[in-house]
N, CA, C and O atoms as a Tripos MOL2 file, in Angstrom:
@<TRIPOS>MOLECULE
protein
  312   311    78     0     0
PROTEIN
NO_CHARGES

@<TRIPOS>ATOM
      1 N          25.6270   33.6220   48.5190 N.3       1 MET1
      2 CA         24.7010   32.6890   48.4430 C.3       1 MET1
      3 C          23.1150   33.7390   47.8560 C.2       1 MET1
      4 O          22.8320   34.9290   47.9950 O.2       1 MET1
      5 N          22.3730   32.5370   47.1700 N.am      2 LYS2
      6 CA         20.8090   32.8070   46.8400 C.3       2 LYS2
      7 C          20.0840   32.1580   47.3700 C.2       2 LYS2
      8 O          19.8200   31.0490   46.9060 O.2       2 LYS2
      9 N          19.4830   32.6280   48.5650 N.am      3 MET3
     10 CA         18.5700   32.6330   49.3350 C.3       3 MET3
     11 C          17.0470   32.7780   48.7230 C.2       3 MET3
     12 O          16.8400   33.8380   48.1340 O.2       3 MET3
     13 N          16.0280   31.9030   48.7860 N.am      4 TYR4
     14 CA         14.6680   31.8330   48.5070 C.3       4 TYR4
     15 C          13.5250   31.6400   49.6040 C.2       4 TYR4
     16 O          13.6980   31.0580   50.6750 O.2       4 TYR4
     17 N          12.2590   32.2510   49.1480 N.am      5 CYS5
     18 CA         11.2610   32.1130   49.8890 C.3       5 CYS5
     19 C          10.1940   31.7520   49.1030 C.2       5 CYS5
     20 O          10.3440   31.8340   47.8840 O.2       5 CYS5
     21 N           8.9520   31.2990   49.6340 N.am      6 THR6
     22 CA          7.7290   30.8030   48.8240 C.3       6 THR6
     23 C           6.8440   31.2720   49.5510 C.2       6 THR6
     24 O           6.7760   30.6680   50.6220 O.2       6 THR6
     25 N           5.7310   32.5480   49.3800 N.am      7 ILE7
     26 CA          4.7660   32.4930   50.2380 C.3       7 ILE7
     27 C           3.6170   31.8590   49.6620 C.2       7 ILE7
     28 O           3.7750   31.7880   48.4430 O.2       7 ILE7
     29 N           2.4150   31.3180   50.0710 N.am      8 GLU8
     30 CA          1.4690   30.6140   49.6610 C.3       8 GLU8
     31 C           0.0490   31.4340   50.1330 C.2       8 GLU8
     32 O          -0.0370   31.8110   51.3020 O.2       8 GLU8
     33 N          -1.0240   31.6830   49.2040 N.am      9 PHE9
     34 CA         -1.8870   32.3000   49.6860 C.3       9 PHE9
     35 C          -2.9210   31.2610   49.2570 C.2       9 PHE9
     36 O          -2.7710   30.8200   48.1170 O.2       9 PHE9
     37 N          -4.0400   30.7520   50.0420 N.am     10 ARG10
     38 CA         -5.3470   30.0980   49.4110 C.3      10 ARG10
     39 C          -6.3720   30.9280   50.6940 C.2      10 ARG10
     40 O          -6.2250   31.2480   51.8730 O.2      10 ARG10
     41 N          -7.4890   31.0330   49.6050 N.am     11 GLU11
     42 CA         -8.3270   31.6360   50.6230 C.3      11 GLU11
     43 C          -9.5670   30.6150   50.4140 C.2      11 GLU11
     44 O         -10.0760   30.4710   49.3020 O.2      11 GLU11
     45 N          -9.9820   29.9730   51.4660 N.am     12 VAL12
     46 CA        -11.0120   28.9810   50.8870 C.3      12 VAL12
     47 C         -12.4470   29.7720   50.7780 C.2      12 VAL12
     48 O         -13.0970   29.4030   49.7990 O.2      12 VAL12
     49 N         -13.1350   30.8770   51.6530 N.am     13 GLU13
     50 CA        -14.4240   31.0920   51.5830 C.3      13 GLU13
     51 C         -14.3690   32.4940   50.3770 C.2      13 GLU13
     52 O         -15.3680   32.8690   49.7630 O.2      13 GLU13
     53 N         -13.3450   32.9550   50.2680 N.am     14 ASN14
     54 CA        -13.1880   33.6630   49.3490 C.3      14 ASN14
     55 C         -11.8250   34.0200   48.1920 C.2      14 ASN14
     56 O         -11.0480   34.9700   48.0900 O.2      14 ASN14
     57 N         -12.0050   32.7890   47.4640 N.am     15 PRO15
     58 CA        -10.8630   32.8650   46.4430 C.3      15 PRO15
     59 C         -10.5830   34.0050   45.9000 C.2      15 PRO15
     60 O          -9.3790   34.1790   45.7130 O.2      15 PRO15
     61 N         -11.2780   34.8480   45.5800 N.am     16 GLU16
     62 CA        -10.9680   36.3650   44.9020 C.3      16 GLU16
     63 C         -10.2620   37.2680   45.7470 C.2      16 GLU16
     64 O          -9.6490   38.2030   45.2310 O.2      16 GLU16
     65 N         -10.2730   37.0980   47.0320 N.am     17 ILE17
     66 CA         -9.8550   37.9520   47.6350 C.3      17 ILE17
     67 C          -8.3450   37.4060   47.5660 C.2      17 ILE17
     68 O          -7.7210   38.4530   47.7380 O.2      17 ILE17
     69 N          -7.6810   36.7010   47.4630 N.am     18 ALA18
     70 CA         -6.2090   36.4340   47.5490 C.3      18 ALA18
     71 C          -5.9910   36.8970   46.6310 C.2      18 ALA18
     72 O          -5.2280   37.8630   46.6640 O.2      18 ALA18
     73 N          -6.6720   36.3500   45.0430 N.am     19 GLU19
     74 CA         -5.8630   37.3120   43.7520 C.3      19 GLU19
     75 C          -5.9690   38.6210   43.6330 C.2      19 GLU19
     76 O          -5.3570   39.1300   42.6950 O.2      19 GLU19
     77 N          -6.6460   39.3730   44.4040 N.am     20 ILE20
     78 CA         -6.8390   40.8990   44.6680 C.3      20 ILE20
     79 C          -6.1500   41.3220   44.9920 C.2      20 ILE20
     80 O          -5.5660   42.1220   44.2610 O.2      20 ILE20
     81 N          -5.5320   41.0130   46.8400 N.am     21 VAL21
     82 CA         -4.3640   41.2380   47.0430 C.3      21 VAL21
     83 C          -3.2600   41.0440   46.5810 C.2      21 VAL21
     84 O          -2.3980   41.8890   46.8260 O.2      21 VAL21
     85 N          -2.8850   39.7630   45.6870 N.am     22 ALA22
     86 CA         -1.7090   39.4230   44.9830 C.3      22 ALA22
     87 C          -1.6380   40.6690   43.6770 C.2      22 ALA22
     88 O          -0.5860   41.2000   43.3230 O.2      22 ALA22
     89 N          -2.8790   40.9420   43.1390 N.am     23 LYS23
     90 CA         -2.5830   41.8330   41.7390 C.3      23 LYS23
     91 C          -2.4950   42.9380   42.6240 C.2      23 LYS23
     92 O          -1.6320   43.6950   42.1800 O.2      23 LYS23
     93 N          -3.1060   43.4860   43.9180 N.am     24 SER24
     94 CA         -2.6890   44.7100   44.1510 C.3      24 SER24
     95 C          -1.5040   45.2080   44.5760 C.2      24 SER24
     96 O          -1.2130   46.4010   44.6660 O.2      24 SER24
     97 N          -0.6900   44.0880   44.8890 N.am     25 LEU25
     98 CA          0.5320   44.0450   45.6560 C.3      25 LEU25
     99 C           1.6220   44.2180   44.1010 C.2      25 LEU25
    100 O           2.4210   45.1500   44.0200 O.2      25 LEU25
    101 N           1.5080   43.4510   43.2770 N.am     26 SER26
    102 CA          2.3340   43.0360   42.4640 C.3      26 SER26
    103 C           2.7880   44.0900   41.6060 C.2      26 SER26
    104 O           3.5900   43.7240   40.7470 O.2      26 SER26
    105 N           2.4560   45.4030   41.6170 N.am     27 PRO27
    106 CA          3.2500   46.1180   40.6320 C.3      27 PRO27
    107 C           4.0430   47.0570   42.0690 C.2      27 PRO27
    108 O           4.1750   48.2770   41.9640 O.2      27 PRO27
    109 N           4.3230   46.6200   42.8230 N.am     28 ASP28
    110 CA          5.4750   46.8120   43.8610 C.3      28 ASP28
    111 C           6.5080   45.7990   44.1380 C.2      28 ASP28
    112 O           7.3530   45.9620   45.0180 O.2      28 ASP28
    113 N           6.4280   44.5250   43.2280 N.am     29 ASN29
    114 CA          7.5550   43.6070   43.1120 C.3      29 ASN29
    115 C           8.8520   44.2620   42.4820 C.2      29 ASN29
    116 O           8.7750   44.9760   41.4820 O.2      29 ASN29
    117 N           9.8210   44.0340   43.0000 N.am     30 LEU30
    118 CA         10.9740   44.3980   42.5840 C.3      30 LEU30
    119 C          11.6390   43.3600   41.4380 C.2      30 LEU30
    120 O          10.7310   42.8810   40.7590 O.2      30 LEU30
    121 N          12.5350   43.0330   41.1640 N.am     31 ARG31
    122 CA         12.9750   41.9230   40.0260 C.3      31 ARG31
    123 C          13.3240   40.4170   40.7490 C.2      31 ARG31
    124 O          13.4630   39.3550   40.1410 O.2      31 ARG31
    125 N          13.4220   40.6230   42.1790 N.am     32 ASN32
    126 CA         13.6560   39.3410   43.3630 C.3      32 ASN32
    127 C          12.3300   38.6730   43.5950 C.2      32 ASN32
    128 O          12.2070   37.5260   44.0260 O.2      32 ASN32
    129 N          11.0790   39.7060   43.1860 N.am     33 ILE33
    130 CA          9.9280   38.8720   43.7200 C.3      33 ILE33
    131 C           9.1190   38.4760   42.2630 C.2      33 ILE33
    132 O           9.3490   39.2180   41.3080 O.2      33 ILE33
    133 N           8.3750   37.5680   42.1070 N.am     34 GLU34
    134 CA          8.1930   36.9310   41.1320 C.3      34 GLU34
    135 C           6.3570   36.5180   41.8620 C.2      34 GLU34
    136 O           6.2570   35.9380   42.9440 O.2      34 GLU34
    137 N           5.3210   36.8680   41.1840 N.am     35 THR35
    138 CA          4.1650   36.5170   41.3540 C.3      35 THR35
    139 C           3.4720   36.0890   40.3480 C.2      35 THR35
    140 O           3.3080   36.6030   39.2410 O.2      35 THR35
    141 N           2.8080   34.4840   41.0710 N.am     36 ASN36
    142 CA          2.4330   33.7200   40.2860 C.3      36 ASN36
    143 C           0.4470   33.4630   40.6140 C.2      36 ASN36
    144 O           0.0200   32.5870   41.3670 O.2      36 ASN36
    145 N          -0.0830   34.0490   40.1570 N.am     37 ILE37
    146 CA         -1.8480   33.7260   40.1900 C.3      37 ILE37
    147 C          -2.4430   32.2310   39.5410 C.2      37 ILE37
    148 O          -2.3800   32.1350   38.3150 O.2      37 ILE37
    149 N          -2.9980   31.0970   40.2890 N.am     38 ASP38
    150 CA         -3.4300   29.9540   39.7380 C.3      38 ASP38
    151 C          -4.8310   30.2770   40.3320 C.2      38 ASP38
    152 O          -4.9700   31.0560   41.2750 O.2      38 ASP38
    153 N          -5.8990   29.6070   39.7010 N.am     39 THR39
    154 CA         -7.1020   29.6150   40.2380 C.3      39 THR39
    155 C          -7.2890   29.3310   41.8830 C.2      39 THR39
    156 O          -7.9730   30.0540   42.6080 O.2      39 THR39
    157 N          -6.8240   28.5810   42.1690 N.am     40 ASP40
    158 CA         -7.0190   28.4550   43.7300 C.3      40 ASP40
    159 C          -5.6410   28.3770   44.6470 C.2      40 ASP40
    160 O          -5.5660   27.7540   45.7060 O.2      40 ASP40
    161 N          -4.6110   29.0970   44.0630 N.am     41 ASN41
    162 CA         -3.4720   29.1650   44.8800 C.3      41 ASN41
    163 C          -2.8750   30.3420   44.3880 C.2      41 ASN41
    164 O          -2.8480   30.5370   43.1730 O.2      41 ASN41
    165 N          -2.1600   31.5410   45.5680 N.am     42 ILE42
    166 CA         -1.4150   32.1960   45.0020 C.3      42 ILE42
    167 C          -0.0400   32.2980   45.8550 C.2      42 ILE42
    168 O           0.1110   32.3960   47.0720 O.2      42 ILE42
    169 N           1.1380   32.2310   44.5550 N.am     43 SER43
    170 CA          2.2080   32.0480   45.4580 C.3      43 SER43
    171 C           3.3050   33.2390   44.5790 C.2      43 SER43
    172 O           3.3140   33.5920   43.4000 O.2      43 SER43
    173 N           4.2010   33.6450   45.8070 N.am     44 ILE44
    174 CA          4.9210   34.8470   46.0480 C.3      44 ILE44
    175 C           6.3730   34.2130   45.9140 C.2      44 ILE44
    176 O           6.4790   33.3250   46.7610 O.2      44 ILE44
    177 N           7.3900   34.3310   45.2470 N.am     45 ARG45
    178 CA          8.8900   33.8130   45.0670 C.3      45 ARG45
    179 C           9.6140   35.3840   45.3830 C.2      45 ARG45
    180 O           9.7690   36.3940   44.6970 O.2      45 ARG45
    181 N          10.0210   34.9330   47.0480 N.am     46 ILE46
    182 CA         11.4040   36.1800   46.9170 C.3      46 ILE46
    183 C          12.6360   35.4100   47.0590 C.2      46 ILE46
    184 O          12.6880   34.3230   47.6340 O.2      46 ILE46
    185 N          13.9020   36.1690   46.3670 N.am     47 SER47
    186 CA         15.2710   35.8130   46.0980 C.3      47 SER47
    187 C          15.8880   36.9200   46.4350 C.2      47 SER47
    188 O          15.6320   38.0720   46.0820 O.2      47 SER47
    189 N          16.9480   36.4170   47.3330 N.am     48 THR48
    190 CA         18.1490   37.4240   48.0710 C.3      48 THR48
    191 C          19.0360   36.9340   48.1480 C.2      48 THR48
    192 O          19.3360   35.7540   47.9660 O.2      48 THR48
    193 N          19.9280   38.3010   48.6070 N.am     49 GLU49
    194 CA         21.2800   37.2230   49.0120 C.3      49 GLU49
    195 C          21.8850   36.9360   50.3100 C.2      49 GLU49
    196 O          22.6960   36.1950   50.8650 O.2      49 GLU49
    197 N          20.7520   38.2840   50.5870 N.am     50 LYS50
    198 CA         21.2640   38.1610   52.3250 C.3      50 LYS50
    199 C          19.7610   37.7270   53.4120 C.2      50 LYS50
    200 O          18.6120   38.0600   53.1200 O.2      50 LYS50
    201 N          20.1000   37.0340   54.5070 N.am     51 ILE51
    202 CA         18.8450   36.5450   55.3150 C.3      51 ILE51
    203 C          18.2180   37.9750   55.8110 C.2      51 ILE51
    204 O          17.0260   38.1200   56.0840 O.2      51 ILE51
    205 N          18.9320   38.7210   55.8630 N.am     52 THR52
    206 CA         18.0340   40.1900   56.5830 C.3      52 THR52
    207 C          17.4850   40.8710   55.8610 C.2      52 THR52
    208 O          16.6910   41.7430   56.2170 O.2      52 THR52
    209 N          17.8440   40.5730   54.5100 N.am     53 SER53
    210 CA         16.9460   40.9970   53.1960 C.3      53 SER53
    211 C          15.9820   40.4490   53.1810 C.2      53 SER53
    212 O          14.9620   41.1350   53.2310 O.2      53 SER53
    213 N          15.8650   39.0770   53.1120 N.am     54 LEU54
    214 CA         14.9080   38.0630   52.5770 C.3      54 LEU54
    215 C          13.7470   38.4290   53.8940 C.2      54 LEU54
    216 O          12.6030   38.8090   53.6440 O.2      54 LEU54
    217 N          14.2420   38.2470   55.2250 N.am     55 ILE55
    218 CA         13.3890   38.4690   56.3930 C.3      55 ILE55
    219 C          12.2360   39.7120   56.3800 C.2      55 ILE55
    220 O          11.0570   39.6200   56.7220 O.2      55 ILE55
    221 N          13.0450   41.0540   55.8100 N.am     56 ALA56
    222 CA         12.4980   42.5510   55.8820 C.3      56 ALA56
    223 C          11.4500   42.4150   54.7750 C.2      56 ALA56
    224 O          10.3310   42.9220   54.8620 O.2      56 ALA56
    225 N          11.8520   41.7460   53.7960 N.am     57 THR57
    226 CA         11.2700   41.5550   52.0870 C.3      57 THR57
    227 C           9.8590   41.2820   52.7280 C.2      57 THR57
    228 O           8.9180   42.0720   52.8000 O.2      57 THR57
    229 N           9.9340   39.8160   53.2360 N.am     58 VAL58
    230 CA          8.9430   39.1210   53.6000 C.3      58 VAL58
    231 C           7.9560   39.7170   54.1840 C.2      58 VAL58
    232 O           6.8060   39.8050   53.7540 O.2      58 VAL58
    233 N           8.5150   40.2720   55.4880 N.am     59 ASP59
    234 CA          8.0140   40.6720   56.7410 C.3      59 ASP59
    235 C           6.8720   42.3320   56.1870 C.2      59 ASP59
    236 O           5.9370   42.8430   56.8040 O.2      59 ASP59
    237 N           7.3370   42.6360   55.1760 N.am     60 ASP60
    238 CA          6.7950   44.2140   54.5170 C.3      60 ASP60
    239 C           5.6470   43.5590   53.3770 C.2      60 ASP60
    240 O           4.6070   44.0810   52.9750 O.2      60 ASP60
    241 N           6.2780   42.1440   53.0020 N.am     61 TYR61
    242 CA          4.9380   41.6260   52.0310 C.3      61 TYR61
    243 C           3.9650   41.3150   52.6720 C.2      61 TYR61
    244 O           2.8410   41.5610   52.2340 O.2      61 TYR61
    245 N           4.1410   40.7420   53.7800 N.am     62 LEU62
    246 CA          2.9860   40.1610   54.6300 C.3      62 LEU62
    247 C           2.0150   41.3070   55.3850 C.2      62 LEU62
    248 O           0.8050   41.5060   55.4880 O.2      62 LEU62
    249 N           2.9720   41.7980   55.7470 N.am     63 MET63
    250 CA          1.9290   43.2460   56.4540 C.3      63 MET63
    251 C           1.0430   43.9550   55.4850 C.2      63 MET63
    252 O          -0.1800   43.9620   55.6230 O.2      63 MET63
    253 N           1.7910   44.6720   54.3040 N.am     64 ASN64
    254 CA          1.0030   44.7330   53.0240 C.3      64 ASN64
    255 C          -0.3690   44.2620   52.3140 C.2      64 ASN64
    256 O          -1.3210   44.9530   51.9530 O.2      64 ASN64
    257 N          -0.1620   42.8040   52.2240 N.am     65 ALA65
    258 CA         -0.7000   41.5720   52.1230 C.3      65 ALA65
    259 C          -2.2560   42.0030   53.3010 C.2      65 ALA65
    260 O          -3.3600   42.4030   52.9310 O.2      65 ALA65
    261 N          -1.8810   41.7890   54.4260 N.am     66 LYS66
    262 CA         -2.9060   41.9740   55.5010 C.3      66 LYS66
    263 C          -3.6050   43.1250   55.3480 C.2      66 LYS66
    264 O          -4.8080   43.1610   55.0870 O.2      66 LYS66
    265 N          -2.7430   44.2850   55.5360 N.am     67 ILE67
    266 CA         -3.5790   45.6510   54.8940 C.3      67 ILE67
    267 C          -4.6950   45.5660   54.1930 C.2      67 ILE67
    268 O          -5.8860   45.6780   54.4840 O.2      67 ILE67
    269 N          -3.9500   45.2910   52.9470 N.am     68 ALA68
    270 CA         -5.3140   45.0080   51.6100 C.3      68 ALA68
    271 C          -6.0160   43.7770   51.6590 C.2      68 ALA68
    272 O          -6.7660   43.4520   50.7380 O.2      68 ALA68
    273 N          -5.8230   43.0150   52.7310 N.am     69 GLU69
    274 CA         -6.9760   41.6020   53.0340 C.3      69 GLU69
    275 C          -8.0260   42.5650   53.9750 C.2      69 GLU69
    276 O          -9.2360   42.3470   53.9130 O.2      69 GLU69
    277 N          -7.5250   43.5560   54.7790 N.am     70 ASP70
    278 CA         -8.5980   44.0980   55.9020 C.3      70 ASP70
    279 C          -9.1550   44.9660   55.3600 C.2      70 ASP70
    280 O         -10.2730   45.2370   55.7990 O.2      70 ASP70
    281 N          -8.7490   45.5830   54.4580 N.am     71 ILE71
    282 CA         -9.7980   46.9390   53.8060 C.3      71 ILE71
    283 C         -10.4500   46.1550   52.3220 C.2      71 ILE71
    284 O         -11.0320   47.0360   51.6900 O.2      71 ILE71
    285 N         -10.5310   44.8530   51.6100 N.am     72 LEU72
    286 CA        -11.2080   44.1930   50.9840 C.3      72 LEU72
    287 C         -12.4310   43.6060   51.8810 C.2      72 LEU72
    288 O         -13.5800   43.6490   51.4410 O.2      72 LEU72
    289 N         -12.1700   43.1200   53.0060 N.am     73 ARG73
    290 CA        -13.0240   42.7280   53.8170 C.3      73 ARG73
    291 C         -13.8220   43.6120   54.5580 C.2      73 ARG73
    292 O         -14.7720   43.0810   55.1350 O.2      73 ARG73
    293 N         -13.6500   45.1130   54.7250 N.am     74 ASP74
    294 CA        -14.1910   46.1610   55.1120 C.3      74 ASP74
    295 C         -15.2410   46.3450   54.2110 C.2      74 ASP74
    296 O         -16.4410   46.4350   54.4680 O.2      74 ASP74
    297 N         -14.6240   46.3960   53.0280 N.am     75 ILE75
    298 CA        -15.5610   46.6400   51.9200 C.3      75 ILE75
    299 C         -16.9510   45.9930   51.7010 C.2      75 ILE75
    300 O         -18.0970   46.4420   51.6850 O.2      75 ILE75
    301 N         -16.3410   44.6190   51.5190 N.am     76 LYS76
    302 CA        -17.1890   43.5950   51.2710 C.3      76 LYS76
    303 C         -18.5610   43.4460   52.0500 C.2      76 LYS76
    304 O         -19.6470   43.0640   51.6150 O.2      76 LYS76
    305 N         -18.0770   44.0010   53.7820 N.am     77 ASN77
    306 CA        -19.2510   44.1230   54.5800 C.3      77 ASN77
    307 C         -19.9820   45.2580   54.5410 C.2      77 ASN77
    308 O         -20.9320   45.2630   55.3240 O.2      77 ASN77
    309 N         -19.8770   45.9430   54.0670 N.am     78 LYS78
    310 CA        -20.3380   47.4350   53.8620 C.3      78 LYS78
    311 C         -21.6050   47.2050   52.9240 C.2      78 LYS78
    312 O         -22.2640   48.1660   52.5290 O.2      78 LYS78
@<TRIPOS>BOND
     1     1     2 1
     2     2     3 1
     3     3     4 2
     4     3     5 am
     5     5     6 1
     6     6     7 1
     7     7     8 2
     8     7     9 am
     9     9    10 1
    10    10    11 1
    11    11    12 2
    12    11    13 am
    13    13    14 1
    14    14    15 1
    15    15    16 2
    16    15    17 am
    17    17    18 1
    18    18    19 1
    19    19    20 2
    20    19    21 am
    21    21    22 1
    22    22    23 1
    23    23    24 2
    24    23    25 am
    25    25    26 1
    26    26    27 1
    27    27    28 2
    28    27    29 am
    29    29    30 1
    30    30    31 1
    31    31    32 2
    32    31    33 am
    33    33    34 1
    34    34    35 1
    35    35    36 2
    36    35    37 am
    37    37    38 1
    38    38    39 1
    39    39    40 2
    40    39    41 am
    41    41    42 1
    42    42    43 1
    43    43    44 2
    44    43    45 am
    45    45    46 1
    46    46    47 1
    47    47    48 2
    48    47    49 am
    49    49    50 1
    50    50    51 1
    51    51    52 2
    52    51    53 am
    53    53    54 1
    54    54    55 1
    55    55    56 2
    56    55    57 am
    57    57    58 1
    58    58    59 1
    59    59    60 2
    60    59    61 am
    61    61    62 1
    62    62    63 1
    63    63    64 2
    64    63    65 am
    65    65    66 1
    66    66    67 1
    67    67    68 2
    68    67    69 am
    69    69    70 1
    70    70    71 1
    71    71    72 2
    72    71    73 am
    73    73    74 1
    74    74    75 1
    75    75    76 2
    76    75    77 am
    77    77    78 1
    78    78    79 1
    79    79    80 2
    80    79    81 am
    81    81    82 1
    82    82    83 1
    83    83    84 2
    84    83    85 am
    85    85    86 1
    86    86    87 1
    87    87    88 2
    88    87    89 am
    89    89    90 1
    90    90    91 1
    91    91    92 2
    92    91    93 am
    93    93    94 1
    94    94    95 1
    95    95    96 2
    96    95    97 am
    97    97    98 1
    98    98    99 1
    99    99   100 2
   100    99   101 am
   101   101   102 1
   102   102   103 1
   103   103   104 2
   104   103   105 am
   105   105   106 1
   106   106   107 1
   107   107   108 2
   108   107   109 am
   109   109   110 1
   110   110   111 1
   111   111   112 2
   112   111   113 am
   113   113   114 1
   114   114   115 1
   115   115   116 2
   116   115   117 am
   117   117   118 1
   118   118   119 1
   119   119   120 2
   120   119   121 am
   121   121   122 1
   122   122   123 1
   123   123   124 2
   124   123   125 am
   125   125   126 1
   126   126   127 1
   127   127   128 2
   128   127   129 am
   129   129   130 1
   130   130   131 1
   131   131   132 2
   132   131   133 am
   133   133   134 1
   134   134   135 1
   135   135   136 2
   136   135   137 am
   137   137   138 1
   138   138   139 1
   139   139   140 2
   140   139   141 am
   141   141   142 1
   142   142   143 1
   143   143   144 2
   144   143   145 am
   145   145   146 1
   146   146   147 1
   147   147   148 2
   148   147   149 am
   149   149   150 1
   150   150   151 1
   151   151   152 2
   152   151   153 am
   153   153   154 1
   154   154   155 1
   155   155   156 2
   156   155   157 am
   157   157   158 1
   158   158   159 1
   159   159   160 2
   160   159   161 am
   161   161   162 1
   162   162   163 1
   163   163   164 2
   164   163   165 am
   165   165   166 1
   166   166   167 1
   167   167   168 2
   168   167   169 am
   169   169   170 1
   170   170   171 1
   171   171   172 2
   172   171   173 am
   173   173   174 1
   174   174   175 1
   175   175   176 2
   176   175   177 am
   177   177   178 1
   178   178   179 1
   179   179   180 2
   180   179   181 am
   181   181   182 1
   182   182   183 1
   183   183   184 2
   184   183   185 am
   185   185   186 1
   186   186   187 1
   187   187   188 2
   188   187   189 am
   189   189   190 1
   190   190   191 1
   191   191   192 2
   192   191   193 am
   193   193   194 1
   194   194   195 1
   195   195   196 2
   196   195   197 am
   197   197   198 1
   198   198   199 1
   199   199   200 2
   200   199   201 am
   201   201   202 1
   202   202   203 1
   203   203   204 2
   204   203   205 am
   205   205   206 1
   206   206   207 1
   207   207   208 2
   208   207   209 am
   209   209   210 1
   210   210   211 1
   211   211   212 2
   212   211   213 am
   213   213   214 1
   214   214   215 1
   215   215   216 2
   216   215   217 am
   217   217   218 1
   218   218   219 1
   219   219   220 2
   220   219   221 am
   221   221   222 1
   222   222   223 1
   223   223   224 2
   224   223   225 am
   225   225   226 1
   226   226   227 1
   227   227   228 2
   228   227   229 am
   229   229   230 1
   230   230   231 1
   231   231   232 2
   232   231   233 am
   233   233   234 1
   234   234   235 1
   235   235   236 2
   236   235   237 am
   237   237   238 1
   238   238   239 1
   239   239   240 2
   240   239   241 am
   241   241   242 1
   242   242   243 1
   243   243   244 2
   244   243   245 am
   245   245   246 1
   246   246   247 1
   247   247   248 2
   248   247   249 am
   249   249   250 1
   250   250   251 1
   251   251   252 2
   252   251   253 am
   253   253   254 1
   254   254   255 1
   255   255   256 2
   256   255   257 am
   257   257   258 1
   258   258   259 1
   259   259   260 2
   260   259   261 am
   261   261   262 1
   262   262   263 1
   263   263   264 2
   264   263   265 am
   265   265   266 1
   266   266   267 1
   267   267   268 2
   268   267   269 am
   269   269   270 1
   270   270   271 1
   271   271   272 2
   272   271   273 am
   273   273   274 1
   274   274   275 1
   275   275   276 2
   276   275   277 am
   277   277   278 1
   278   278   279 1
   279   279   280 2
   280   279   281 am
   281   281   282 1
   282   282   283 1
   283   283   284 2
   284   283   285 am
   285   285   286 1
   286   286   287 1
   287   287   288 2
   288   287   289 am
   289   289   290 1
   290   290   291 1
   291   291   292 2
   292   291   293 am
   293   293   294 1
   294   294   295 1
   295   295   296 2
   296   295   297 am
   297   297   298 1
   298   298   299 1
   299   299   300 2
   300   299   301 am
   301   301   302 1
   302   302   303 1
   303   303   304 2
   304   303   305 am
   305   305   306 1
   306   306   307 1
   307   307   308 2
   308   307   309 am
   309   309   310 1
   310   310   311 1
   311   311   312 2
@<TRIPOS>SUBSTRUCTURE
     1 MET1         2 RESIDUE 1 A MET
     2 LYS2         6 RESIDUE 1 A LYS
     3 MET3        10 RESIDUE 1 A MET
     4 TYR4        14 RESIDUE 1 A TYR
     5 CYS5        18 RESIDUE 1 A CYS
     6 THR6        22 RESIDUE 1 A THR
     7 ILE7        26 RESIDUE 1 A ILE
     8 GLU8        30 RESIDUE 1 A GLU
     9 PHE9        34 RESIDUE 1 A PHE
    10 ARG10       38 RESIDUE 1 A ARG
    11 GLU11       42 RESIDUE 1 A GLU
    12 VAL12       46 RESIDUE 1 A VAL
    13 GLU13       50 RESIDUE 1 A GLU
    14 ASN14       54 RESIDUE 1 A ASN
    15 PRO15       58 RESIDUE 1 A PRO
    16 GLU16       62 RESIDUE 1 A GLU
    17 ILE17       66 RESIDUE 1 A ILE
    18 ALA18       70 RESIDUE 1 A ALA
    19 GLU19       74 RESIDUE 1 A GLU
    20 ILE20       78 RESIDUE 1 A ILE
    21 VAL21       82 RESIDUE 1 A VAL
    22 ALA22       86 RESIDUE 1 A ALA
    23 LYS23       90 RESIDUE 1 A LYS
    24 SER24       94 RESIDUE 1 A SER
    25 LEU25       98 RESIDUE 1 A LEU
    26 SER26      102 RESIDUE 1 A SER
    27 PRO27      106 RESIDUE 1 A PRO
    28 ASP28      110 RESIDUE 1 A ASP
    29 ASN29      114 RESIDUE 1 A ASN
    30 LEU30      118 RESIDUE 1 A LEU
    31 ARG31      122 RESIDUE 1 A ARG
    32 ASN32      126 RESIDUE 1 A ASN
    33 ILE33      130 RESIDUE 1 A ILE
    34 GLU34      134 RESIDUE 1 A GLU
    35 THR35      138 RESIDUE 1 A THR
    36 ASN36      142 RESIDUE 1 A ASN
    37 ILE37      146 RESIDUE 1 A ILE
    38 ASP38      150 RESIDUE 1 A ASP
    39 THR39      154 RESIDUE 1 A THR
    40 ASP40      158 RESIDUE 1 A ASP
    41 ASN41      162 RESIDUE 1 A ASN
    42 ILE42      166 RESIDUE 1 A ILE
    43 SER43      170 RESIDUE 1 A SER
    44 ILE44      174 RESIDUE 1 A ILE
    45 ARG45      178 RESIDUE 1 A ARG
    46 ILE46      182 RESIDUE 1 A ILE
    47 SER47      186 RESIDUE 1 A SER
    48 THR48      190 RESIDUE 1 A THR
    49 GLU49      194 RESIDUE 1 A GLU
    50 LYS50      198 RESIDUE 1 A LYS
    51 ILE51      202 RESIDUE 1 A ILE
    52 THR52      206 RESIDUE 1 A THR
    53 SER53      210 RESIDUE 1 A SER
    54 LEU54      214 RESIDUE 1 A LEU
    55 ILE55      218 RESIDUE 1 A ILE
    56 ALA56      222 RESIDUE 1 A ALA
    57 THR57      226 RESIDUE 1 A THR
    58 VAL58      230 RESIDUE 1 A VAL
    59 ASP59      234 RESIDUE 1 A ASP
    60 ASP60      238 RESIDUE 1 A ASP
    61 TYR61      242 RESIDUE 1 A TYR
    62 LEU62      246 RESIDUE 1 A LEU
    63 MET63      250 RESIDUE 1 A MET
    64 ASN64      254 RESIDUE 1 A ASN
    65 ALA65      258 RESIDUE 1 A ALA
    66 LYS66      262 RESIDUE 1 A LYS
    67 ILE67      266 RESIDUE 1 A ILE
    68 ALA68      270 RESIDUE 1 A ALA
    69 GLU69      274 RESIDUE 1 A GLU
    70 ASP70      278 RESIDUE 1 A ASP
    71 ILE71      282 RESIDUE 1 A ILE
    72 LEU72      286 RESIDUE 1 A LEU
    73 ARG73      290 RESIDUE 1 A ARG
    74 ASP74      294 RESIDUE 1 A ASP
    75 ILE75      298 RESIDUE 1 A ILE
    76 LYS76      302 RESIDUE 1 A LYS
    77 ASN77      306 RESIDUE 1 A ASN
    78 LYS78      310 RESIDUE 1 A LYS
């Protein structure tokens, strides 16, 4: 059975942060991860065969997105 998950990012205060984070993570996308960047919304669609793979992929993606966001905010605040 194929499972799908969509993660959406909306950064109200700094919309460019969400776009930069998505673009910085997209080179690591496997064939089962699709990134769509719109002006006010970033969506990442993940598909897997196993629930454990889906959970692990979402967890990794969110952890990496948080790290990228923290780095960008630190750079902007300097």
